[in-house]
Wavefront OBJ file of the C-alpha trace (Angstrom):
o trace
v -0.090 0.682 13.053
v 1.508 -2.741 13.334
v 1.628 -5.901 11.254
v -1.600 -7.321 12.682
v -3.521 -4.060 12.234
v -2.342 -3.833 8.635
v -3.315 -7.453 7.985
v -6.775 -6.934 9.438
v -7.305 -3.799 7.358
v -6.217 -5.448 4.101
v -8.254 -8.642 4.456
v -11.338 -8.542 2.269
v -10.626 -5.103 0.792
v -9.275 -6.180 -2.577
v -6.571 -3.830 -3.775
v -5.712 -0.850 -1.558
v -3.245 1.960 -2.216
v -0.494 2.927 0.177
v -2.128 6.358 0.377
v -5.436 4.818 1.500
v -3.667 2.747 4.151
v -1.719 5.766 5.405
v -4.882 7.870 5.591
v -6.789 5.135 7.424
v -4.104 4.816 10.105
v -3.133 8.495 10.161
v 0.511 7.833 9.256
v 2.912 8.857 6.500
v 3.053 6.633 3.405
v 6.666 5.896 4.285
v 5.420 4.085 7.422
v 3.317 1.714 5.299
v 6.137 0.407 3.111
v 8.217 -1.494 5.718
v 5.199 -3.300 7.168
v 3.785 -4.137 3.755
v 7.235 -5.324 2.718
v 7.352 -7.725 5.651
v 3.996 -9.264 4.681
v 5.172 -9.470 1.056
v 8.352 -11.308 2.139
v 6.136 -13.782 3.986
v 4.111 -14.356 0.812
v 0.919 -12.893 2.244
v 0.778 -9.639 0.294
v 1.104 -8.783 -3.386
v 2.341 -5.363 -4.395
v 1.716 -3.675 -7.711
v 3.680 -0.693 -8.962
v 3.278 2.923 -8.058
v 0.550 4.863 -9.724
v 0.083 8.504 -10.432
v -2.806 10.766 -9.498
v -3.150 11.352 -13.270
v -3.660 7.602 -13.822
v -1.330 4.861 -15.014
v 2.169 4.145 -13.818
v 4.226 6.861 -12.207
v 6.752 8.377 -14.570
v 7.691 11.328 -12.359
v 5.559 13.844 -14.245
v 3.597 15.073 -11.225
v 4.159 15.769 -7.556
v 1.416 13.581 -6.085
v 2.020 9.872 -6.648
v -0.374 7.685 -4.671
v 2.205 4.977 -3.989
v 2.026 1.258 -4.499
v -1.116 -0.824 -4.391
v -1.360 -3.850 -2.100
v -3.566 -6.947 -2.222
v -3.864 -9.429 0.653
v -3.223 -13.018 -0.473
v -3.991 -14.724 2.825
l 1 2 3 4 5 6 7 8 9 10 11 12 13 14 15 16 17 18 19 20 21 22 23 24 25 26 27 28 29 30 31 32 33 34 35 36 37 38 39 40 41 42 43 44 45 46 47 48 49 50 51 52 53 54 55 56 57 58 59 60 61 62 63 64 65 66 67 68 69 70 71 72 73 74
């Protein structure tokens, strides 16, 4: 997965979680963050906070956070 592949995946998908991106590309969630961060620095991607599999913001109460959510701004 590279910057262009991530961009193409995010376009037109609305809001996508880091977990969904990682699953789509078959990579660890930790591989998503640096590329998403680069697009965010360029002003092309908005990131919302981490969420929890139990819903709402992650407060560390469970072991399966789904990571940040990303939205392509174009």
